[in-house]
N, C-alpha and C positions, 0 to 999 in steps of 0.2 A: 170737732177738730178738723183742721184742714189736712187733706191728704197730700203727701209730697212724693215725688218720684225721683228725687235727687239721691246721690250716693253720699255715704258718710266720708269724712276726711280719710279714715283708714282705708276705705275701699278705693278712694282716689289715688292714694299713695301706692297701693298694691297694683292698681291698674297701670300707673306710670312706670313702675319698676318692670312689670311684665312687658310693657311696650318697648322699653329700652333693651331688655334681654332679647326679645324677638327681633328687634332691628339689628342688633349686633350679630346674632346667630344667622341672620339671613344674608349677611355680607359674605361673598365667596371667599374661601380661604386663599384661593389663588390671588385674589386682588390684594388682600392684606399682606401676603407674603411678598408679592412682587413690589408693592409699595415700600415694605419694610426693607427690602434688599436693594432698592434702587440706588441708594446713596452709598452703599458699602464700597470700601476701597478695593482696587483691582490688584491681584497678585500676578505678575508676569512670570511666565515659565522661565526657570533658571535664576530668577531674582530672589533674594532673601527678604523675608518679612518678619519683623520683630514685634513683640507686644507683651503686655502684662495682664495678669488676672489677679485682682486684689481681694476678691471675696467669693464666697460660695455662690454658685449658680450664675456667676458673671459670665457673659458670652461675648466673644469677638467674632465678627462675621466678615468674610472676604469673598469677593467675586473672583473667578478665574475662568479662562477660556481654554478648552481643549482644541488645539489647532487641527487635530485629526483624531479619528477614533483610534484608541489604543490604550496603553497601560499608563495610568497616572501613578507616579511615585512621589510620596511625601516624606521628606527627610528633615531632620532638625534636632533641636535640643530643648528640653523643658527643665528649668532649675527652680528649686524651692528657695526663696530668699529669706529664710529664717532658720535659726539653729534649733527650733523646737523639735522635739522628738515626734516621730510618727509620720506616716506617709499621707500623701494627698492623691486624688484622682482627677484626671482631666479626660474629657472625651473629644474625639475628632469626629465630625459628621459631615457628610456630603449630601447636598440637596439639589434637586432640579430647581429651575426658576419658579415652578408652580408650587414649591414647598414640599414636594414629595421626597422623603428621606430615602436615599439610595444605599448608603453604607455608613457604619458607625463603629468606632473602636473606643474601648475604655482603657486608659493607660495609667498605671500606677507610678507615682513619683516619690521616691524615698528622699533623695536629696537632689539628684540630677538624673534625668532619663533621656536617652537618645531615641529619636523617632525613626521608624523605617516601615512605612505602610504603603501598600499598592492597591489599586482598584482599577478595573476596566470600565471605561466610559466612552460613549460615542462623542463625535465632534459636536461642540456647542458650548454654551455658557452655563456655569454651575456656581453653587455657593458652598464655601467651606466654613464650618463653625468650629471654634475651639472653646470649650466650656469647662470651668472649674466645678467639679462635682461634690467635693466634700471639704470641709474646714475652710476657715477664712485666712489661710496663709497666703501671702503674696507669692505669685509665680511669675517667672519671666520665661519667654519662649522665643525661638526663632524657627521659621519654616521656609523650606525651599521646595518648589514643585517642578517636576519634569515630566515630559510626555514621550513615550516610545510608540511610534505609529504602528498600527496593525496592518497598514497597507491594504486596506479593504479593496476588493474588486468593485464593489458597489458602495459608495460612501453613504453612511447613515448619520442622521442627526440624533439629538436627544430623543429617547423613546423608540428609536428604530423606524424603518420605513418598509421593510419586507417581512412583516411579522405574520401575514395571513396568506391563505391560498390566493386571494384576489390581488394581493400586492407582491406576489412572488416574483423575484428577478428571473428573467429568461436566460438560461445558460445552454451550452453545447456539450455534448459528450467529448471525451478525450481532451478537455481543456481544464487546467488547474485554476481554481478560484480561491480567494482568501476572504475571510470574514472574521467577525468577533461576536462573542456572547458577552454582554456587559451588564453592569449593575442596573442599567435602565433599559435593557433590551434582552428579553429572555429567549427569543426565538428568531431564527432566520429561515426564510422559505425561498426555494428555488424551483423553477419549472423547466423541464427538459423534454424534448421530443426524441423518441427512439424510432428510427426508420425501419428497422428490420428485427425480426425475432432472433434471440440469441442470449448468450450470457454477457453480463456486464460485471466489471469489478469496481466496487466502491473503495476508493483510496482516501483515507481520512487521517490527518495528523494534527495533533495539538502542537502549537508553536510556543506560546507562552500561556501559563495557566496559574490560577490562584491555588493556594495550598489545599483547598477543599473542592477541587473540581468534581471529584467523585462521580455522582450519578448523572452524568450527561447522557444524551441520547441522540441517535440519528434515526429518522424514519423515512420510508419511501411509501408514497401513496399513488394509486392509479388515477386515471382521469376523472373517476367518480369520487375521488377523495377518500377512497377506502384504503386503509393501511395494508400494504403488501408485505413489508418486512421492517423490522426494527433492530437496532443494536444498542446495548448499553456499554459504556466504555470507561476505562480509567486513564488510558494513555493514547490509544489510537487504533484505527482500523486499517489494516494494510492488505488491500486486495480481496476483501470479502466478496464472494461470488453470489450473484442473484440472476436468475433467468427471467428475462422480460420479453413480452411480445411487443410488436410495434405499437406505438401510441404515445400519449402524453403522460408524464409522471411528475410528481412533486417530491422534493427532498426537503425534509424539515431537520434543522440542526438546532439543538437547544440544551438547556440545563434545567433540572427539576427544582432547584432552589437558588435563592438570591446570591449566595456566596460562590456558586459554581460558575466562575467566569473564565474565559479563555479566548485566545485568538487561534485561528485554525486555517488549514488549507485542505482542499478536497477536490476530487474529480470522479466522474462516473466514466470509467475507461473500458475500452474494448479488451477482450482477452489478449494475453501476450502471444505472439506467434511462436509456436513450438519449433518452427523452422530455424529459429535462432538458438535453439538449445544444443548442447553438446551431447551426442549419443555415442556411447562406447559399447561394443559387443564383447562378450566374455571370450570369444574366439572368432577369428575371421577365416580360418582354413580348416576344412573337415574332409574326411574320407568317406566315400559313398558306402552306405550300409543297406540301402533299400528301404530305410525307415525315414520318417520326417525328422529333420534336424532343426532344433530351436535354440539358438544361442541366447545366453543371458543378456539382458539389456540394462545399462545404467544411463540415466538421463539427468543432466544438470543444467540449470539455467542461472546465469549470473553467479555461479559458485554455489548455488543452492541445489541440493539433491532432491529431485522430484519423486513423488510417490506413485507407483503403479496402481491403477484403479481409482486414484483420486485426481491425479494431474494428467495422466495419459493412459492409453491402452496400447498393446503391442499385437500386431498380426504378422503372419509369415506367408511367404509365397515362394513357389519354385524351390522348395526346400527338401524335396525328396529325391529327385533325379540329380545326377551329376551336372555341374554347371555353376551358375551364379544364383545363389539363394538370396531372398529379399526379406528385409525386416522393415515394417512400417510402424512408426510411432505416431499416434494420433492424439492431439491434445484434448483434455477434459477440463471442466471447471474454469480455472483462471487462464487456461491455455487453449489455443485454437489452431486449426490447420494440421498438417502432418509433415513428417520428414522420413525419408527412406535411407536405409543403409544396405549394403550388399555384403555377402560373404561367399566364399568359394567352397564348392563340394567337388573334390577331385575323384576321378575313377580310382578304384582300388588298384594297387600295384599288381600287374600281371606276373605270372611266373612262367618261364620257358618250360614247356612240356617235354620238348625233345629238340636237341640240336645235333645234326649229323652232317658229316662231311660228304660232299659230292665232288665230282671232277671240277677242279678250279673254282670251287665254291662251297656253299653250305646251305642247308635247309633247316629253318627253325619253325616250330609249331608251339601254340599256346592255347589255353582254354578260352572258350567263347564267353563273351559278356553280353548282357542284355542291352537293348537300345537305350534304356533309361540311364545306363552307366557309361556306355562308350559308343562313339560314332565310328571310330577306327583305331588303328595302331601305327606305331612307328618302330622300325627295326634299325638299330644303329650298330655299326661295326668298325673296328680299327685294329691295326697291327700293334698299337701301343696300349698297354694296360690302363693308362690314364685316360684313354679315349681321345687323345690328342689327334687332330686331323681326321676325326671320325666322319663317316658318311652315313646318311640317313635315308631310309626308304619308307614311304607311307603305304599302308596296306589296309584294305577294308575287311579281309577275311581273317582266318586264324592261323595262317602259315605264310611263309615267304621263303623262296629259293633265290639265292644270290649267286650269280655265276660271273665268269670273266675275271676272276681273281688270280693271284699268283698261285701256281701249283705248289703243293707241299709247304705252304706258308701258314703260320699260325695267326688266327684272328680272335679278337675278343668281341662277343656278340651280346646284345641286350635288347629288351623290348619295353615299350610303355604304351598305355592307352590314352586316348583323348576323346573329349566330348565337345562337339561344336555347338555353340550357343550364339545364334545370330552370325556375326562375323568374327567371333572370338572362339579360340580353342582353349579348353581347360585340360591340362595334362595330369596324368598320374606320375608318380615317381618311377624311375627306371627299375627294371628287374635286376637281379644279380647278374653279373657278367659271366658268360660261359666261354671257355676257351675251346676252339675247334681248329684243327689243321686240315686244310683242303687236300683233296686227293690229287696225286700227280697224273693218274689216268683211270 
């Protein structure tokens, strides 16, 4: 019998089927999708697009162009064109041009259902599909698309352009930038150079967000791309403090899942100058006690009361001797620099030890005070109890004799201490007035 090496008809058919399957599966999905979508009608922003779905799994596809990265809003109406009981479902899906699905919604239609869906997308061309999911009931719909720009500082196209360390956008400290995390762009990266060691404040705010922004995150990496600090947020980060040495850093802004989309603004800012804060002392005038005096301090910045030990520290100077005491508030954390306030420490009121009349005059003595409390004294006298037209004598010691007055005339006498600080004198209050009548001889 002759030996044959040919294949049976069944084998030939199977081989042909396998070849067709392999040929089809080897065609890139992108090519098929792009070809399929090439002729789809274009929906212009702000224009209404109407259509029908007559049977289950029927699909209508449209192209649309995002003129800028931002929030796409889809509004419209779906109507069931039959009186049969029961609901239907349609789906709205958005794809990139390569066929990647970015977002999808399932919508129930009882008799009529309004549409109101939003999604964040980058600038570029996309595909919108509307598909009937269940039942063969005819449906009629109208759609309108609109775009609200995110006003990105660095414009990105579909898929994003600053998603890695190597493609990070270069930014500067103390400058506000805007960006967007969209359905087709899960991460934005920025690179910043810090010239000097010190605290920086991360200021981050969500501008527009999806309903499920939830588990977003911001991370800072050093020049070796090692994470330095991270934040998880639900709404925003306002002035979070981080100490950085001089060098290059990366800021990563993203979201951990596809529906967590939002537009944002941020900056890496210097600490706020504490010199612009309002500082109030509990008291601004004290009497010398020989002990250190420390007024209470209240610090507010822009109406916000700051916290001692967290936002600032307080130190005191020249607060034991009579004169001008000093309070210095030094910023911490979000605040830098310092601001000084002064308060007065008066010498204690002296008391006249003895007042006696002499010929055509009087002599007054008082107790000595330490040099920390007083530099000198003043003696004041007048024939008027209200001390109107009084005359004043300055004295370094602890007594003063005044002569040349009218004989047998009554005078009112008092004394006070003073402390000289630089070119300024700080006075005590006057002692009680003492009445003395000068001798006639």
